[in-house]
C-alpha positions in Angstrom: -2.2 23.8 33.6 1.3 22.8 34.7 1.5 19.2 36.0 2.5 18.8 39.7 6.1 17.9 40.4 5.2 15.0 42.7 7.9 13.3 44.8 7.3 10.4 47.2 9.9 10.1 50.0 10.2 7.0 52.2 12.2 6.7 55.4 11.5 5.1 58.7 13.5 7.9 60.5 11.1 10.7 61.1 13.8 13.3 61.5 15.4 12.4 58.1 11.9 12.3 56.6 11.0 15.8 57.8 14.4 17.2 56.6 14.0 15.7 53.1 10.4 17.0 53.0 11.6 20.6 53.8 14.4 20.4 51.2 12.1 19.2 48.4 9.3 21.7 49.2 11.9 24.5 49.0 12.7 23.3 45.5 9.1 23.6 44.4 8.2 19.9 44.6 4.8 18.5 45.9 6.0 16.0 48.5 4.3 12.9 49.9 6.2 11.6 52.9 5.8 8.0 54.2 7.5 6.1 57.0 6.7 2.5 55.9 7.0 0.8 52.5 3.4 -0.6 52.6 2.0 2.9 53.1 4.2 4.3 50.3 3.0 1.6 47.9 -0.6 2.4 48.7 0.0 6.1 48.1 1.7 5.4 44.7 -1.3 3.3 43.6 -3.6 6.2 44.6 -1.5 8.9 43.0 1.6 8.0 41.0 4.8 10.1 41.6 7.2 11.6 39.2 10.2 10.8 41.4 10.7 8.3 44.3 13.3 8.5 47.1 13.7 5.7 49.5 15.9 4.8 52.5 17.8 1.5 52.2 17.6 -0.1 55.7 14.0 -0.4 56.8 12.1 -3.1 58.8 10.2 -5.6 56.8 11.2 -4.5 53.3 14.5 -2.8 52.4 14.8 0.1 49.9 15.8 -2.1 46.9 12.8 -4.3 47.4 10.5 -1.3 47.8 11.8 0.5 44.7 11.5 -2.7 42.7 7.8 -2.8 43.7 7.4 0.9 43.1 8.8 0.4 39.6 5.9 -1.7 38.7 3.5 1.0 39.7 5.4 4.0 38.3 7.8 2.5 35.7 8.8 5.9 34.3 9.6 7.6 37.7 13.3 7.8 38.5 14.2 6.1 41.8 16.8 7.4 44.3 18.2 5.2 47.1 19.4 6.7 50.4 22.1 4.6 52.1 24.6 4.8 54.9 28.3 4.2 54.2 28.2 0.7 55.7 25.3 -0.3 53.3 27.1 1.1 50.3 28.3 -2.1 48.6 24.9 -3.8 48.8 23.2 -0.7 47.5 25.7 -0.4 44.7 24.8 -3.9 43.6 21.2 -2.8 43.5 22.0 0.2 41.3 23.9 -2.1 38.9 20.8 -4.2 38.3 19.2 -1.2 36.7 16.4 -0.8 39.3 17.8 2.5 40.7 18.8 5.8 39.1 21.4 6.9 41.6 22.6 6.5 45.2 22.5 9.2 47.9 24.7 8.8 50.9 23.7 9.6 54.5 24.6 12.1 55.8 24.2 14.0 52.6 25.8 17.1 51.2 23.0 19.6 50.7 24.2 21.0 47.3 24.8 17.5 46.0 21.4 16.3 47.3 19.6 19.1 45.5 21.6 18.7 42.3 21.0 14.9 42.2 17.2 15.3 42.8 17.0 17.9 40.0 18.9 15.7 37.6 16.8 12.7 38.5 13.5 14.7 38.0 14.7 16.2 34.7 15.7 12.7 33.5 12.3 11.4 34.3 10.6 14.4 32.7 12.7 13.8 29.5 11.6 10.2 29.5 7.9 11.2 29.8 8.2 13.8 27.1 9.9 11.4 24.9 7.2 8.8 25.4 4.5 11.4 24.7 6.3 12.6 21.6 6.7 9.1 20.4 3.0 8.4 20.9 2.1 11.6 19.1 4.4 10.8 16.2 3.0 7.3 15.9 -0.5 8.7 16.0 0.3 11.3 13.4 2.1 8.7 11.2 -1.1 6.5 11.4 -3.1 9.5 10.4 -0.8 10.3 7.5 -0.8 6.7 6.4 -4.6 6.9 6.4 -4.6 10.1 4.5 -2.1 8.8 2.0 -4.2 5.6 1.6 -7.3 7.7 0.9 -5.3 9.9 -1.6 -3.9 6.8 -3.2 -7.4 5.3 -3.6 -8.7 8.6 -5.0 -5.8 8.8 -7.5 -6.4 5.2 -8.6 -10.2 5.8 -8.8 -9.7 9.0 -10.8 -7.1 7.5 -13.0 -9.2 4.5 -13.7 -12.1 6.7 -14.6 -9.9 8.6 -17.0 -8.6 5.4 -18.5 -12.1 4.0 -18.8 -13.2 7.1 -20.6 -10.3 6.7 -23.0 -11.2 3.1 -23.6 -14.8 4.1 -24.2 -13.7 6.8 -26.7 -11.4 4.3 -28.5 -14.2 1.7 -28.6 -16.6 4.3 -30.1 -14.0 5.5 -32.5 -13.3 2.0 -33.8 -16.7 0.5 -33.9 -15.5 -2.9 -35.1 -13.7 -3.5 -31.9 -16.2 -2.1 -29.4 -16.1 -4.0 -26.1 -13.1 -5.9 -27.4 -10.9 -4.5 -24.6 -13.2 -5.6 -21.9 -13.6 -9.1 -23.3 -9.9 -9.7 -23.6 -9.2 -8.4 -20.1 -11.6 -11.0 -18.6 -10.2 -13.7 -20.9 -6.7 -12.8 -19.8 -7.6 -12.9 -16.2 -9.1 -16.4 -16.6 -6.1 -17.7 -18.5 -3.8 -16.1 -15.9 -5.6 -18.0 -13.2 -5.2 -21.2 -15.1 -1.5 -20.6 -15.2 -1.4 -20.1 -11.4 -1.1 -16.3 -11.3 -2.6 -14.5 -8.3 -2.8 -11.2 -6.6 -1.1 -8.2 -8.1 0.5 -10.2 -10.9 -2.9 -11.4 -12.1 -4.3 -7.9 -11.7 -1.5 -6.5 -13.9 -2.3 -9.0 -16.6 -6.0 -8.0 -16.5 -5.2 -4.3 -16.6 -2.6 -4.7 -19.4 -5.1 -6.5 -21.5 -7.8 -3.9 -20.8 -5.5 -1.1 -21.8 -3.6 -2.9 -24.6 -4.8 -0.6 -27.5 -4.8 2.7 -25.5 -2.0 3.9 -27.8 -4.3 3.9 -30.8 -5.5 7.2 -29.4 -2.3 8.6 -31.1 -3.0 7.0 -34.5 -4.7 9.1 -37.1 -8.3 8.3 -38.0 -7.4 7.9 -41.7 -5.0 5.1 -40.7 -6.9 3.5 -37.8 -10.2 3.4 -39.7 -9.0 2.8 -43.2 -11.1 0.1 -44.8 -8.5 -1.2 -47.2 -4.9 -2.3 -46.8 -2.4 0.1 -45.2 0.5 1.5 -47.1 4.0 0.7 -45.7 4.1 4.2 -44.2 0.7 3.8 -42.7 1.6 0.4 -41.3 4.7 1.9 -39.6 2.4 4.5 -38.0 0.1 1.8 -36.8 3.0 -0.2 -35.3 3.7 2.8 -33.1 0.6 2.3 -31.0 2.2 -0.1 -28.4 5.0 2.4 -27.7 2.5 5.3 -27.5 0.3 3.3 -25.0 3.4 2.5 -22.9 4.4 6.2 -22.8 0.8 7.1 -21.7 0.9 4.6 -18.8 4.5 4.4 -17.6 4.2 7.4 -15.3 1.3 5.7 -13.4 3.2 3.7 -10.7 0.5 1.1 -10.1 0.3 0.4 -13.8 4.0 0.0 -14.4 3.7 -3.8 -14.9 0.5 -3.4 -17.0 2.3 -1.0 -19.2 4.8 -3.7 -20.1 1.8 -5.8 -21.4 0.7 -2.8 -23.5 4.2 -2.3 -24.9 4.7 -6.0 -25.8 1.2 -7.1 -26.8 2.2 -7.4 -30.5 5.4 -9.5 -29.8 5.5 -13.1 -30.9 7.0 -16.2 -29.3 9.3 -16.7 -32.3 10.7 -13.2 -32.2 8.9 -11.9 -35.3 6.6 -9.5 -33.6 7.0 -5.8 -32.9 8.0 -3.2 -31.6 11.2 -4.8 -30.2 11.2 -8.3 -31.7 11.4 -9.9 -28.3 11.4 -13.7 -28.3 10.3 -16.5 -25.9 10.3 -15.7 -22.2 11.9 -12.3 -22.8 8.3 -11.4 -23.4 6.3 -10.5 -20.3 3.9 -13.3 -19.2 1.0 -10.9 -19.4 1.8 -10.1 -23.1 2.1 -13.9 -23.9 -1.3 -14.5 -22.3 -2.8 -11.5 -24.2 -1.7 -12.8 -27.6 -3.6 -16.0 -27.1 -6.9 -14.4 -25.9 -6.7 -11.6 -28.4 -6.7 -14.3 -31.2 -9.6 -16.0 -29.5 -11.6 -12.8 -29.5 -10.6 -11.9 -33.1 -11.8 -15.2 -34.4 -15.0 -15.3 -32.4 -16.1 -11.7 -33.2 -18.0 -10.5 -36.3 -16.1 -8.5 -38.9 -17.5 -6.6 -41.9 -16.0 -9.2 -44.2 -17.0 -12.3 -42.2 -19.1 -13.6 -39.3 -17.6 -14.7 -36.1 -16.3 -18.3 -36.1 -17.2 -20.9 -33.5 -14.9 -21.7 -30.6 -13.4 -24.9 -32.0 -12.1 -23.0 -35.0 -10.3 -20.5 -32.6 -8.9 -23.3 -30.5 -7.5 -25.1 -33.6 -5.9 -22.0 -34.9 -4.3 -21.2 -31.5 -3.0 -24.7 -31.2 -1.6 -24.6 -34.8 0.4 -21.4 -33.9 1.8 -22.8 -30.7 5.6 -22.5 -30.6 5.6 -19.8 -33.4 3.2 -17.0 -32.5 2.3 -18.3 -29.0 4.0 -19.6 -25.9 3.3 -23.4 -25.9 2.7 -23.4 -22.1 0.1 -20.7 -22.4 -1.6 -22.5 -25.3 -1.7 -25.7 -23.2 -3.3 -23.8 -20.3 -5.8 -22.2 -22.7 -6.9 -25.5 -24.1 -7.4 -26.9 -20.5 -10.1 -24.3 -19.8 -13.6 -25.6 -20.8 -15.2 -23.9 -23.8 -18.2 -23.1 -21.6 -16.1 -20.8 -19.4 -14.8 -18.8 -22.4 -18.4 -18.5 -23.8 -19.7 -17.4 -20.3 -17.2 -14.5 -20.3 -18.3 -13.5 -23.8 -22.0 -13.7 -22.8 -21.2 -11.5 -19.7 -19.7 -8.8 -21.8 -22.5 -9.0 -24.4 -25.0 -8.4 -21.6 -23.0 -5.4 -20.3 -22.9 -4.0 -23.9 -26.6 -4.3 -24.3 -27.3 -2.7 -20.9 -24.9 0.1 -21.8 -26.5 0.7 -25.2 -29.9 0.9 -23.5 -28.6 3.3 -20.8 -27.0 5.5 -23.5 -30.2 5.7 -25.5 -32.2 6.6 -22.3 -29.7 9.3 -21.3 -29.1 10.7 -24.8 -25.5 9.6 -24.6 -25.9 7.5 -27.8 -24.9 10.7 -29.6 -21.3 9.9 -28.6 -21.4 6.7 -30.6 -23.0 8.5 -33.5 -20.3 11.2 -33.4 -17.6 8.6 -33.7 -19.5 6.9 -36.5 -19.5 10.2 -38.4 -15.8 10.5 -37.7 -15.3 7.0 -39.1 -17.3 7.9 -42.3 -15.3 11.1 -42.7 -12.0 9.1 -42.4 -13.1 6.8 -45.2 -14.7 9.4 -47.5 -12.4 12.3 -46.8 -15.2 14.6 -45.8 -15.4 16.6 -42.6 -16.9 14.7 -39.6 
């Protein structure tokens, strides 16, 4: 349904009021005529107009004062002021204040009157349409932002599920380091907190530690699972895993900083690490944190050739390598965290591992672990897994 083209006309002269009423009706407008400002304001409050026309000289309230009040009721309606020649200067000043769209002189030229009324109405209509369009665009932008946020959450969730599956596969593949990635990620988070990291920076460190060995997906079983020393050629292949991991992650925008931790997690403070031989603070803070907590986990964990060592042994070794393998500031922060906190993190992951093993057995998913155990045996013996 087309909206009515409502015009309110105010003039204390009944002859002029009737003449304007006839002119406006002939142009297809719905006209409301008033002969007092008070009556006009009441009508505007009852039913707002799209265009307002007022005489200037009236008893009690002049046209400028009336249109100023009308503006508060109908802010988007253009306002026209009728004025005699002797009122022109006063009325012009009113127009210059921005309250009034245009002046109409009395007596008026019929063609000019119609043209001005049409222009004023079209101007108001454009303002209304612009406001509606702006509101619609804002509403659609809000909806798009919500959709994008939902999609972003879904992408993150699906990507994290995929990465978690890859980590699980890697843990099952290399049984010696099962749950290692999860332990070092929580260790790295705690050490990052000790160093004052917060928000996304802390999250990047945690994710980088969790994903640090993801590149080992690209290393052959015969190299990754070899029980004895690696040959120089095999060692070069093993040293490729940080770069492989980085290439896997660099296209995921929310993991860009975490990917730097993956790329640099084998660098050393003294520049003797790999793959780039970075030194000192050229190494990302997340990678410097990881190097310390990775050593903690390596010393505390059981290996086929030795049992896990107690925390004081790990602390002493980390402190011994401060300034060579490790960033001294990171080592200092590590030593400031009570042993009980590190052990609580380890206990937490041990509980998760036990629960996962029980769930796998109940669901029949333990076969995945047995599959990777057969692969490990095949890599060592040279038989088919």
